[in-house]
N, C-alpha and C positions, 0 to 999 in steps of 0.2 A: 279288158274293159275297153270299148271304143272311146275315142276322143269326144264324139257327139254325146253318148250316154254320160261320160264324165262331166261334160259341160252342163248338161241338163241337170244332173244330179247337183251339181255345185251351185247352180242358180236356185234350186230347190232348198239346199242345206243352208243358204245363206238367209233365207226366210225363217228357216227353223231355229237356227242357232245364233241369234242376235245376242250381242253382248249385254253383260248384266253388272249389277253392284251388289256383292255378297254381303257387304256390310248392312244393308238393309233388306227388308222382306221383298223389295222389288228385284225381279231377275233382270230387267232391262231398264236402261236409263235413256231417255231421248238424246239425239244428237247425231253427229257425223261419225261413221264407223268404217272400219276397214276389215275385211275377212280375207284369209289365205287358205287355199286347200292345197295339200300335198298328197298325191296318190301313192308315191313310192318314195324311199328315201333319198334316191339320186334324182328324182323328178323335179322340174322347175315348178314352184308354187303358182297357182293361179289366184289372182287377187281382184277383189272388187270393192269398191267404195259406195257407201249408201248411206241414207238418211232414214232414222227412226223418228218419227213425230211423236210428240207427247200423246196423241190419241193412240197410235199404233203401241207406244209403250204401255198404256193402260190396259189395252187388250192382251199383251203379252205377259202382263204382270197379274192377270186375273186368276180366279180359281180354275180348277180343271176344266169345267164345262166351257168357260169363256176362252181359255187358251185353245182348247181342242177346236172349237168353232173358228177362231181367228186363223189357225194353221191349216185347217181343211179348206176354208174358204180362199185363203191368200195362196195356197199351193195349187188349187183348182184354177184359180184366175191367172197365176203366172206361168204354169205349166200347161195351160189349156187341155187339161184332161189327161195329159201323158203320165203324170205322176199323181198318187193320192196318199194321204196320211192314213196308215192303217190304225195306229194306236199312239196314244200320248200319255205318259206317267210324269208326275211331278214327285221328286224324292227330296223332302226337305226344302230348304230355302235355296239351294244352290245347285240342283241337279235335275236334269230332265232326260227322259229317255223317249225317243220318237222313233217309230217304225214307219218307213215310207215305201211304198211300192211304185216301181215304174215298169209296166209291162209285166214280164215274168220275174223280174227282179226285186228282191226285197233288201232293203238296207235298214239296219237298227243303229241309231246314232245316240250316244250317250254324252251329253254335254255338262261340264262343270264350270261354273262361274267364279271368277276371283277378281272382284272390284271392277275395274274398267277394262278388263279382258276376260276371255273364256277360251276354253279348248274342248273339242269335240272329237271323239273317237268313234269311227264307224266299223260296222262289222265287215266292210269290204276293205279294210285297211286304210282308208282315208283319214287324214287329219286335217281338221279345220280349226284355224285359230283366229280370234278376232281381238280388236282393240278399239276403244273409243279414242277418236282423234280430237274431238272437240264438243262442248256442250251444245253447240247449235248446228244447224244444217248447212252452214256456209262452209267453204274449204277452210281447213285449219291454218 
């Protein structure tokens, strides 16, 4: 996998696998977050920090049609059409399965939420983990 494709995929996956709170029905809590993606066991993780606003969290916590629309729209905007959401599934309160296509490549990501952190395993071997750094969007 090229570094450029990996970076593009990581940017997309950051949108798709935002941290959540498994103790509540909400999958995502607003605040300041950090996500790290590792492509191989010996590779240096790529990291990004970002804010999830209360409005974004409400969309991410919505039912399947609301979540799917949010993911389709945000992926289209951030990836400028290079990647697209193919399918979205919600499994219980703490797991999502999202298929993403970037050109001829397709990646299926299964994300499980554990309170203020999450882990996502990808069909291409990538591991994305995230944690909530603070409840507000200023630096922790």
